[in-house]
Biotite code that builds the C-alpha atoms (Angstrom):
import biotite.structure as struc

atoms = struc.array([
    struc.Atom([31.248, 159.914, 192.348], chain_id="A", res_id=1, res_name="MET", atom_name="CA", element="C"),
    struc.Atom([30.728, 156.461, 193.344], chain_id="A", res_id=2, res_name="LYS", atom_name="CA", element="C"),
    struc.Atom([32.408, 154.554, 196.104], chain_id="A", res_id=3, res_name="ASN", atom_name="CA", element="C"),
    struc.Atom([34.296, 151.891, 194.126], chain_id="A", res_id=4, res_name="TRP", atom_name="CA", element="C"),
    struc.Atom([35.109, 154.654, 191.470], chain_id="A", res_id=5, res_name="GLN", atom_name="CA", element="C"),
    struc.Atom([36.494, 156.579, 194.837], chain_id="A", res_id=6, res_name="MET", atom_name="CA", element="C"),
    struc.Atom([38.415, 154.207, 195.967], chain_id="A", res_id=7, res_name="LEU", atom_name="CA", element="C"),
    struc.Atom([40.120, 153.625, 192.137], chain_id="A", res_id=8, res_name="ILE", atom_name="CA", element="C"),
    struc.Atom([40.673, 157.257, 191.962], chain_id="A", res_id=9, res_name="GLY", atom_name="CA", element="C"),
    struc.Atom([41.846, 156.954, 195.725], chain_id="A", res_id=10, res_name="ILE", atom_name="CA", element="C"),
    struc.Atom([44.500, 154.130, 194.586], chain_id="A", res_id=11, res_name="VAL", atom_name="CA", element="C"),
    struc.Atom([45.382, 155.729, 191.234], chain_id="A", res_id=12, res_name="GLY", atom_name="CA", element="C"),
    struc.Atom([46.859, 159.125, 193.784], chain_id="A", res_id=13, res_name="PHE", atom_name="CA", element="C"),
    struc.Atom([48.406, 156.034, 196.256], chain_id="A", res_id=14, res_name="VAL", atom_name="CA", element="C"),
    struc.Atom([50.086, 154.296, 194.089], chain_id="A", res_id=15, res_name="ALA", atom_name="CA", element="C"),
    struc.Atom([51.582, 158.184, 191.675], chain_id="A", res_id=16, res_name="LEU", atom_name="CA", element="C"),
    struc.Atom([52.248, 159.060, 195.313], chain_id="A", res_id=17, res_name="ALA", atom_name="CA", element="C"),
    struc.Atom([53.994, 156.094, 196.074], chain_id="A", res_id=18, res_name="ILE", atom_name="CA", element="C"),
    struc.Atom([55.850, 156.538, 192.170], chain_id="A", res_id=19, res_name="VAL", atom_name="CA", element="C"),
    struc.Atom([56.589, 159.752, 193.102], chain_id="A", res_id=20, res_name="GLY", atom_name="CA", element="C"),
    struc.Atom([58.385, 159.155, 196.561], chain_id="A", res_id=21, res_name="LEU", atom_name="CA", element="C"),
    struc.Atom([60.178, 155.990, 194.575], chain_id="A", res_id=22, res_name="LEU", atom_name="CA", element="C"),
    struc.Atom([61.340, 157.907, 191.808], chain_id="A", res_id=23, res_name="ALA", atom_name="CA", element="C"),
    struc.Atom([62.915, 161.216, 193.933], chain_id="A", res_id=24, res_name="THR", atom_name="CA", element="C"),
    struc.Atom([64.744, 158.172, 196.245], chain_id="A", res_id=25, res_name="VAL", atom_name="CA", element="C"),
    struc.Atom([66.193, 156.899, 192.856], chain_id="A", res_id=26, res_name="ASP", atom_name="CA", element="C"),
    struc.Atom([67.107, 160.699, 192.984], chain_id="A", res_id=27, res_name="MET", atom_name="CA", element="C"),
    struc.Atom([68.525, 160.401, 195.642], chain_id="A", res_id=28, res_name="ALA", atom_name="CA", element="C"),
    struc.Atom([71.126, 157.462, 195.259], chain_id="A", res_id=29, res_name="TYR", atom_name="CA", element="C"),
    struc.Atom([72.035, 158.742, 191.889], chain_id="A", res_id=30, res_name="ALA", atom_name="CA", element="C"),
    struc.Atom([73.995, 160.612, 193.375], chain_id="A", res_id=31, res_name="TYR", atom_name="CA", element="C"),
    struc.Atom([77.825, 160.474, 192.486], chain_id="A", res_id=32, res_name="THR", atom_name="CA", element="C"),
    struc.Atom([81.012, 161.937, 194.379], chain_id="A", res_id=33, res_name="SER", atom_name="CA", element="C"),
    struc.Atom([84.552, 161.121, 193.673], chain_id="A", res_id=34, res_name="SER", atom_name="CA", element="C"),
    struc.Atom([87.991, 162.638, 195.131], chain_id="A", res_id=35, res_name="ASN", atom_name="CA", element="C"),
    struc.Atom([91.348, 161.445, 194.423], chain_id="A", res_id=36, res_name="ASN", atom_name="CA", element="C"),
    struc.Atom([94.735, 159.867, 196.149], chain_id="A", res_id=37, res_name="VAL", atom_name="CA", element="C"),
    struc.Atom([98.121, 160.761, 195.006], chain_id="A", res_id=38, res_name="THR", atom_name="CA", element="C"),
    struc.Atom([100.437, 157.563, 195.594], chain_id="A", res_id=39, res_name="GLY", atom_name="CA", element="C"),
    struc.Atom([104.465, 158.066, 196.028], chain_id="A", res_id=40, res_name="GLN", atom_name="CA", element="C"),
    struc.Atom([106.691, 155.935, 196.546], chain_id="A", res_id=41, res_name="VAL", atom_name="CA", element="C"),
    struc.Atom([110.166, 156.126, 196.907], chain_id="A", res_id=42, res_name="THR", atom_name="CA", element="C"),
    struc.Atom([113.502, 153.614, 195.163], chain_id="A", res_id=43, res_name="VAL", atom_name="CA", element="C"),
    struc.Atom([116.449, 153.877, 196.812], chain_id="A", res_id=44, res_name="PRO", atom_name="CA", element="C"),
    struc.Atom([119.675, 154.515, 195.758], chain_id="A", res_id=45, res_name="ALA", atom_name="CA", element="C"),
    struc.Atom([121.275, 151.176, 195.810], chain_id="A", res_id=46, res_name="GLU", atom_name="CA", element="C"),
    struc.Atom([124.810, 149.537, 195.372], chain_id="A", res_id=47, res_name="CYS", atom_name="CA", element="C"),
    struc.Atom([125.358, 146.493, 195.070], chain_id="A", res_id=48, res_name="MET", atom_name="CA", element="C"),
    struc.Atom([128.664, 144.506, 195.740], chain_id="A", res_id=49, res_name="LEU", atom_name="CA", element="C"),
    struc.Atom([129.210, 141.478, 194.032], chain_id="A", res_id=50, res_name="SER", atom_name="CA", element="C"),
    struc.Atom([132.762, 139.614, 194.198], chain_id="A", res_id=51, res_name="LEU", atom_name="CA", element="C"),
    struc.Atom([133.257, 136.659, 191.903], chain_id="A", res_id=52, res_name="ASN", atom_name="CA", element="C"),
    struc.Atom([135.435, 134.435, 194.452], chain_id="A", res_id=53, res_name="THR", atom_name="CA", element="C"),
    struc.Atom([135.124, 134.101, 198.040], chain_id="A", res_id=54, res_name="SER", atom_name="CA", element="C"),
    struc.Atom([138.746, 133.122, 199.095], chain_id="A", res_id=55, res_name="SER", atom_name="CA", element="C"),
    struc.Atom([142.355, 133.353, 196.396], chain_id="A", res_id=56, res_name="ILE", atom_name="CA", element="C"),
    struc.Atom([145.045, 131.649, 197.239], chain_id="A", res_id=57, res_name="GLY", atom_name="CA", element="C"),
    struc.Atom([148.983, 132.669, 196.997], chain_id="A", res_id=58, res_name="PHE", atom_name="CA", element="C"),
    struc.Atom([149.840, 128.652, 197.078], chain_id="A", res_id=59, res_name="GLY", atom_name="CA", element="C"),
    struc.Atom([153.547, 128.374, 198.642], chain_id="A", res_id=60, res_name="SER", atom_name="CA", element="C"),
    struc.Atom([155.565, 131.368, 199.244], chain_id="A", res_id=61, res_name="VAL", atom_name="CA", element="C"),
    struc.Atom([158.999, 131.500, 200.520], chain_id="A", res_id=62, res_name="ALA", atom_name="CA", element="C"),
    struc.Atom([159.977, 132.914, 203.605], chain_id="A", res_id=63, res_name="ALA", atom_name="CA", element="C"),
    struc.Atom([161.841, 136.096, 202.106], chain_id="A", res_id=64, res_name="GLY", atom_name="CA", element="C"),
    struc.Atom([160.461, 136.051, 198.888], chain_id="A", res_id=65, res_name="THR", atom_name="CA", element="C"),
    struc.Atom([156.832, 137.430, 197.101], chain_id="A", res_id=66, res_name="ASN", atom_name="CA", element="C"),
    struc.Atom([154.763, 136.609, 194.803], chain_id="A", res_id=67, res_name="THR", atom_name="CA", element="C"),
    struc.Atom([156.483, 138.626, 191.948], chain_id="A", res_id=68, res_name="GLY", atom_name="CA", element="C"),
    struc.Atom([154.528, 139.684, 188.913], chain_id="A", res_id=69, res_name="ALA", atom_name="CA", element="C"),
    struc.Atom([151.985, 136.753, 189.866], chain_id="A", res_id=70, res_name="THR", atom_name="CA", element="C"),
    struc.Atom([148.980, 138.309, 191.081], chain_id="A", res_id=71, res_name="ASN", atom_name="CA", element="C"),
    struc.Atom([145.414, 136.297, 192.746], chain_id="A", res_id=72, res_name="GLN", atom_name="CA", element="C"),
    struc.Atom([142.561, 138.621, 190.931], chain_id="A", res_id=73, res_name="VAL", atom_name="CA", element="C"),
    struc.Atom([139.081, 139.670, 192.389], chain_id="A", res_id=74, res_name="VAL", atom_name="CA", element="C"),
    struc.Atom([136.333, 141.063, 189.564], chain_id="A", res_id=75, res_name="ASN", atom_name="CA", element="C"),
    struc.Atom([134.634, 143.488, 191.987], chain_id="A", res_id=76, res_name="VAL", atom_name="CA", element="C"),
    struc.Atom([130.704, 144.031, 190.411], chain_id="A", res_id=77, res_name="THR", atom_name="CA", element="C"),
    struc.Atom([128.321, 146.887, 191.343], chain_id="A", res_id=78, res_name="ASN", atom_name="CA", element="C"),
    struc.Atom([124.418, 144.964, 190.790], chain_id="A", res_id=79, res_name="ASN", atom_name="CA", element="C"),
    struc.Atom([123.002, 148.047, 192.366], chain_id="A", res_id=80, res_name="GLY", atom_name="CA", element="C"),
    struc.Atom([121.103, 150.175, 191.010], chain_id="A", res_id=81, res_name="ASN", atom_name="CA", element="C"),
    struc.Atom([122.825, 153.441, 191.512], chain_id="A", res_id=82, res_name="ALA", atom_name="CA", element="C"),
    struc.Atom([126.096, 154.166, 190.623], chain_id="A", res_id=83, res_name="GLN", atom_name="CA", element="C"),
    struc.Atom([128.806, 153.887, 193.433], chain_id="A", res_id=84, res_name="ALA", atom_name="CA", element="C"),
    struc.Atom([130.551, 157.217, 195.312], chain_id="A", res_id=85, res_name="THR", atom_name="CA", element="C"),
    struc.Atom([133.402, 154.905, 196.750], chain_id="A", res_id=86, res_name="ASN", atom_name="CA", element="C"),
    struc.Atom([135.111, 151.218, 196.576], chain_id="A", res_id=87, res_name="THR", atom_name="CA", element="C"),
    struc.Atom([137.580, 150.399, 199.823], chain_id="A", res_id=88, res_name="THR", atom_name="CA", element="C"),
    struc.Atom([139.376, 147.733, 201.010], chain_id="A", res_id=89, res_name="THR", atom_name="CA", element="C"),
    struc.Atom([141.358, 147.066, 204.204], chain_id="A", res_id=90, res_name="ARG", atom_name="CA", element="C"),
    struc.Atom([142.574, 143.910, 205.756], chain_id="A", res_id=91, res_name="GLY", atom_name="CA", element="C"),
    struc.Atom([143.783, 141.756, 208.482], chain_id="A", res_id=92, res_name="THR", atom_name="CA", element="C"),
    struc.Atom([147.330, 140.735, 209.630], chain_id="A", res_id=93, res_name="GLN", atom_name="CA", element="C"),
    struc.Atom([148.021, 137.241, 208.475], chain_id="A", res_id=94, res_name="TRP", atom_name="CA", element="C"),
    struc.Atom([147.968, 134.883, 210.820], chain_id="A", res_id=95, res_name="SER", atom_name="CA", element="C"),
    struc.Atom([148.219, 130.757, 211.225], chain_id="A", res_id=96, res_name="ASP", atom_name="CA", element="C"),
    struc.Atom([145.341, 131.400, 214.071], chain_id="A", res_id=97, res_name="GLY", atom_name="CA", element="C"),
    struc.Atom([148.014, 130.720, 216.372], chain_id="A", res_id=98, res_name="GLY", atom_name="CA", element="C"),
    struc.Atom([150.888, 132.484, 218.024], chain_id="A", res_id=99, res_name="VAL", atom_name="CA", element="C"),
    struc.Atom([152.675, 133.077, 214.495], chain_id="A", res_id=100, res_name="ASN", atom_name="CA", element="C"),
    struc.Atom([151.493, 136.280, 212.539], chain_id="A", res_id=101, res_name="ASN", atom_name="CA", element="C"),
    struc.Atom([152.565, 139.015, 210.219], chain_id="A", res_id=102, res_name="PHE", atom_name="CA", element="C"),
    struc.Atom([151.967, 142.770, 208.813], chain_id="A", res_id=103, res_name="VAL", atom_name="CA", element="C"),
    struc.Atom([148.493, 143.482, 206.924], chain_id="A", res_id=104, res_name="VAL", atom_name="CA", element="C"),
    struc.Atom([151.090, 145.516, 204.396], chain_id="A", res_id=105, res_name="GLY", atom_name="CA", element="C"),
    struc.Atom([153.026, 142.748, 203.135], chain_id="A", res_id=106, res_name="GLN", atom_name="CA", element="C"),
    struc.Atom([149.878, 142.298, 200.600], chain_id="A", res_id=107, res_name="THR", atom_name="CA", element="C"),
    struc.Atom([149.422, 144.399, 198.066], chain_id="A", res_id=108, res_name="GLN", atom_name="CA", element="C"),
    struc.Atom([146.802, 145.448, 195.675], chain_id="A", res_id=109, res_name="TYR", atom_name="CA", element="C"),
    struc.Atom([146.546, 147.238, 192.940], chain_id="A", res_id=110, res_name="SER", atom_name="CA", element="C"),
    struc.Atom([143.861, 147.802, 190.359], chain_id="A", res_id=111, res_name="THR", atom_name="CA", element="C"),
    struc.Atom([145.903, 146.333, 187.168], chain_id="A", res_id=112, res_name="SER", atom_name="CA", element="C"),
    struc.Atom([148.583, 143.600, 187.316], chain_id="A", res_id=113, res_name="GLY", atom_name="CA", element="C"),
    struc.Atom([151.554, 144.435, 188.973], chain_id="A", res_id=114, res_name="PHE", atom_name="CA", element="C"),
    struc.Atom([154.984, 143.060, 190.525], chain_id="A", res_id=115, res_name="THR", atom_name="CA", element="C"),
    struc.Atom([155.148, 142.721, 193.783], chain_id="A", res_id=116, res_name="TYR", atom_name="CA", element="C"),
    struc.Atom([156.416, 146.039, 194.848], chain_id="A", res_id=117, res_name="GLY", atom_name="CA", element="C"),
    struc.Atom([154.982, 148.302, 192.732], chain_id="A", res_id=118, res_name="ALA", atom_name="CA", element="C"),
    struc.Atom([151.663, 147.340, 194.575], chain_id="A", res_id=119, res_name="GLY", atom_name="CA", element="C"),
    struc.Atom([150.006, 149.686, 197.272], chain_id="A", res_id=120, res_name="THR", atom_name="CA", element="C"),
    struc.Atom([150.354, 147.521, 200.580], chain_id="A", res_id=121, res_name="ALA", atom_name="CA", element="C"),
    struc.Atom([146.941, 147.149, 202.377], chain_id="A", res_id=122, res_name="LEU", atom_name="CA", element="C"),
    struc.Atom([145.955, 148.192, 205.318], chain_id="A", res_id=123, res_name="THR", atom_name="CA", element="C"),
    struc.Atom([144.014, 147.871, 208.783], chain_id="A", res_id=124, res_name="ALA", atom_name="CA", element="C"),
    struc.Atom([141.671, 150.987, 207.975], chain_id="A", res_id=125, res_name="SER", atom_name="CA", element="C"),
    struc.Atom([139.197, 151.374, 204.216], chain_id="A", res_id=126, res_name="ASP", atom_name="CA", element="C"),
    struc.Atom([141.758, 152.970, 201.666], chain_id="A", res_id=127, res_name="VAL", atom_name="CA", element="C"),
    struc.Atom([139.329, 154.570, 199.007], chain_id="A", res_id=128, res_name="VAL", atom_name="CA", element="C"),
    struc.Atom([140.570, 151.833, 195.407], chain_id="A", res_id=129, res_name="ILE", atom_name="CA", element="C"),
    struc.Atom([141.281, 154.816, 192.721], chain_id="A", res_id=130, res_name="ALA", atom_name="CA", element="C"),
    struc.Atom([138.120, 153.807, 189.986], chain_id="A", res_id=131, res_name="GLY", atom_name="CA", element="C"),
    struc.Atom([136.152, 152.879, 193.222], chain_id="A", res_id=132, res_name="GLY", atom_name="CA", element="C"),
    struc.Atom([132.851, 154.663, 191.681], chain_id="A", res_id=133, res_name="ASN", atom_name="CA", element="C"),
    struc.Atom([131.090, 152.535, 189.357], chain_id="A", res_id=134, res_name="LEU", atom_name="CA", element="C"),
    struc.Atom([128.321, 152.997, 187.321], chain_id="A", res_id=135, res_name="ASN", atom_name="CA", element="C"),
    struc.Atom([125.596, 150.072, 188.142], chain_id="A", res_id=136, res_name="LYS", atom_name="CA", element="C"),
    struc.Atom([126.501, 146.990, 186.714], chain_id="A", res_id=137, res_name="LEU", atom_name="CA", element="C"),
    struc.Atom([130.155, 148.394, 185.940], chain_id="A", res_id=138, res_name="ALA", atom_name="CA", element="C"),
    struc.Atom([133.141, 145.915, 187.438], chain_id="A", res_id=139, res_name="SER", atom_name="CA", element="C"),
    struc.Atom([136.558, 146.303, 187.941], chain_id="A", res_id=140, res_name="LEU", atom_name="CA", element="C"),
    struc.Atom([139.483, 143.560, 188.400], chain_id="A", res_id=141, res_name="GLN", atom_name="CA", element="C"),
    struc.Atom([141.439, 144.049, 192.331], chain_id="A", res_id=142, res_name="LEU", atom_name="CA", element="C"),
    struc.Atom([144.868, 142.341, 191.696], chain_id="A", res_id=143, res_name="TYR", atom_name="CA", element="C"),
    struc.Atom([146.918, 141.071, 194.890], chain_id="A", res_id=144, res_name="PHE", atom_name="CA", element="C"),
    struc.Atom([150.437, 139.820, 195.732], chain_id="A", res_id=145, res_name="GLY", atom_name="CA", element="C"),
    struc.Atom([151.859, 138.842, 198.780], chain_id="A", res_id=146, res_name="VAL", atom_name="CA", element="C"),
    struc.Atom([155.484, 138.661, 200.577], chain_id="A", res_id=147, res_name="ALA", atom_name="CA", element="C"),
    struc.Atom([156.339, 136.675, 203.452], chain_id="A", res_id=148, res_name="VAL", atom_name="CA", element="C"),
    struc.Atom([158.973, 138.244, 205.692], chain_id="A", res_id=149, res_name="PRO", atom_name="CA", element="C"),
    struc.Atom([162.805, 136.091, 205.721], chain_id="A", res_id=150, res_name="ALA", atom_name="CA", element="C"),
    struc.Atom([162.027, 134.955, 209.436], chain_id="A", res_id=151, res_name="SER", atom_name="CA", element="C"),
    struc.Atom([158.558, 133.895, 209.304], chain_id="A", res_id=152, res_name="GLN", atom_name="CA", element="C"),
    struc.Atom([157.821, 130.339, 210.907], chain_id="A", res_id=153, res_name="ASN", atom_name="CA", element="C"),
    struc.Atom([156.606, 127.858, 208.602], chain_id="A", res_id=154, res_name="PRO", atom_name="CA", element="C"),
    struc.Atom([152.561, 127.650, 208.575], chain_id="A", res_id=155, res_name="ALA", atom_name="CA", element="C"),
    struc.Atom([150.127, 128.133, 206.816], chain_id="A", res_id=156, res_name="THR", atom_name="CA", element="C"),
    struc.Atom([148.415, 131.706, 206.906], chain_id="A", res_id=157, res_name="TYR", atom_name="CA", element="C"),
    struc.Atom([145.142, 133.014, 206.313], chain_id="A", res_id=158, res_name="ASN", atom_name="CA", element="C"),
    struc.Atom([144.408, 137.390, 205.835], chain_id="A", res_id=159, res_name="GLN", atom_name="CA", element="C"),
    struc.Atom([140.887, 138.554, 205.468], chain_id="A", res_id=160, res_name="THR", atom_name="CA", element="C"),
    struc.Atom([139.916, 140.854, 203.179], chain_id="A", res_id=161, res_name="ILE", atom_name="CA", element="C"),
    struc.Atom([137.169, 143.031, 202.998], chain_id="A", res_id=162, res_name="THR", atom_name="CA", element="C"),
    struc.Atom([135.942, 145.043, 200.226], chain_id="A", res_id=163, res_name="VAL", atom_name="CA", element="C"),
    struc.Atom([133.333, 147.974, 201.021], chain_id="A", res_id=164, res_name="THR", atom_name="CA", element="C"),
    struc.Atom([131.318, 149.732, 198.141], chain_id="A", res_id=165, res_name="MET", atom_name="CA", element="C"),
    struc.Atom([129.438, 152.906, 199.050], chain_id="A", res_id=166, res_name="ASN", atom_name="CA", element="C"),
    struc.Atom([126.345, 154.585, 197.452], chain_id="A", res_id=167, res_name="CYS", atom_name="CA", element="C"),
])
């Protein structure tokens, strides 16, 4: 065999060896591996209380009288994603910001219109409101009335009424 034939043979062999190596290398990179990942998310149950107003006004109520059948109404709505397990209310004493005040129980409430004296007296502690287990997006109305003690000094009095929803 002549040198150039031998050279072509060697080049051909080397070329085949390289092609074989490349094929082997390509095969090594053609392997695919996969694993699974699972995801989990927890959406918490939330009830979200909303009131249709931030204040109610009883107007002028003379000492020794009450609001009678004239109630102030607050609409309570559960805007959350779960049913409320209970809704409560409580209040503070009435105060003019100085030395004049009168007791929280002079305010009465109900889930329907009432004449003062037939409502439930507001207290300084949370009291569960009947019918307050509101489904999501459900509402109830709270009606309020007040009586001013006969001996009360003339002034403008304020009270804070708190409504709380639990779920």
